[in-house]
N, C-alpha and C positions, 0 to 999 in steps of 0.2 A: 927648842921644841919639846913638849912633854911626850914621853914614851909610855904608852899604856901597859900596865902589867898584864901578863898573859892569864894568870890564874888568881883567884881570890886566895890569898895566903893566910893560913891560920897558924900562929905560933903556939906550939904546945909546950916546948921547953927551950933551953938554950941551944940544943942540938937538933931539934925536930921542928920543921915547918911543913905543915900539910898544905896541899894544893887546892882543897875545896871544902865546903861545908859538909858534903857527903862523906869525905874521908874523915873529917873530924867526928862525925856521928858514929862511924864504924870504929874508929880508933877508940873513942870513949866507951863504946859498948864492949869491945874485946877486952879493954883494960879493966872495966868494972866487973867483968866476968872472969878475971884472972887467966886469960888465955895468953900463952907464951908466943910472942912475935916481936919482930923488930920492923918498924915501919920502913918500907923500901929497903929491907935488910938482905936482899938477894939480887944478884945480877944473873941473867940467863942469856947466854949467847944464842943468836940465831942469824941466819943469812938471808938477805934479800939477794936476788941475782947479782953476783959479783960485789956485794957490799956486806961486810960483817957489821952487825949491830948488836946492841944489848937491850934487853927488856928488864926494867926494874919494876916488879910487881908491887902493888900498894901494900898488901898484907900477906907476906909468906908465913903461914901459921906453922910453927915447929911441929914436925912429925905428923902433919895432917895434909893440908892443901893450901892453895894460893887463892886469895880473894882480891879481885880487881873491882874497884868501884867506878861506876860510870853514871854521870848525869847525861852528858851527850855521848853518843856512840857513833862517831863519824866513819866514813868509808876507810880512811887510813887506819883507824883503830881496829876495825873489823878485819881488814887484810892482815894486819900485824898479828892479831889473835889467831887467825887461821894458820898463818905461817909458823908461828911459835908452836902451836899444837901439832902441826904436821912434823916439824923437826924435833919436837920433844914430846912424843906420844905418852910417855909415862907421867907427865905433869898433870895434876888435877887442878885445873884453873876454873874457878867459879866466879861469876859476875853478880854484883849487886847493883841494881838500877834504882834511880829515884822513881822512874816510871817505865816499866818494860813494855807498856802498850804504845809507846812512842814509835811512830813509823820511821824506818831508816832513811826515807826520802819523801819529798812532797808527793810524788806520783806513785810511790810504792805501797803495796798492801802489806808488805812484810814489816812486822814490828821487831823491836829489839829482842823480845822474848822468843818470837818465832824464829828469828835468826839463830839464837842460841840453841834452840831445839834442833834446827836443821843441821847445825855443825857440832853438836855434842858437847855444848857447854852448859853445865848446871847454872841456874840463875835464880835470883830472888828479886822480887819487886816490892819496894817499900810502899809505894802508893796504893797498890791493890790489897796488900796484906795488912797494912797499918802496923807492921813489925819492922824494927830496925834491922834485925838479923834473924834468920830462921832457927828456931829452937833445935830442929833436927841436926843442923850443922854444928851448933854449939855443943850438943850432946856428943857428936862425933869427935869434935876437938877434945872435949874432956876425956872421952874414952881413950883416944890415942895419946894423950898427954899424961894419963894416970901414972903416978910414980916417978915422973920426971921433975926434978927440982932445980936443975942448973940452967934452965932457959930464962930468957928475958920476958917480962910481962910489960915493961914500960921502956921507953927510950930515955 
């Protein structure tokens, strides 16, 4: 019996396989702009009641913040993000959505973007801005990485 692959896999190099086209878009943007990061290069411990888990962010940007890309933002992902933020309040986690105007559920009026605003997560919407990555965030990365030469820009 054929087992369906969970994600669209995108092979970037021998050691890096991205999980979606959106991750590929952001990976290429950060790489083209010489931002220092290692794809999924960080593990963050967090606890669900009685269960220790780890979160592997998509793009932990050296000396700056964490970028998580989301096409779909399901209930489990939303719960995980809130739990991680509660248990790691110093982390600056930012989300990039294909479309932040997508509703979190069929009957809900809450969109991905509104959810982020409610729970204090900065976010960017590619669909509404027609920009892959916010220039303000890129400027912030460049500012925080100024003078650093020993970081990785590619995997």
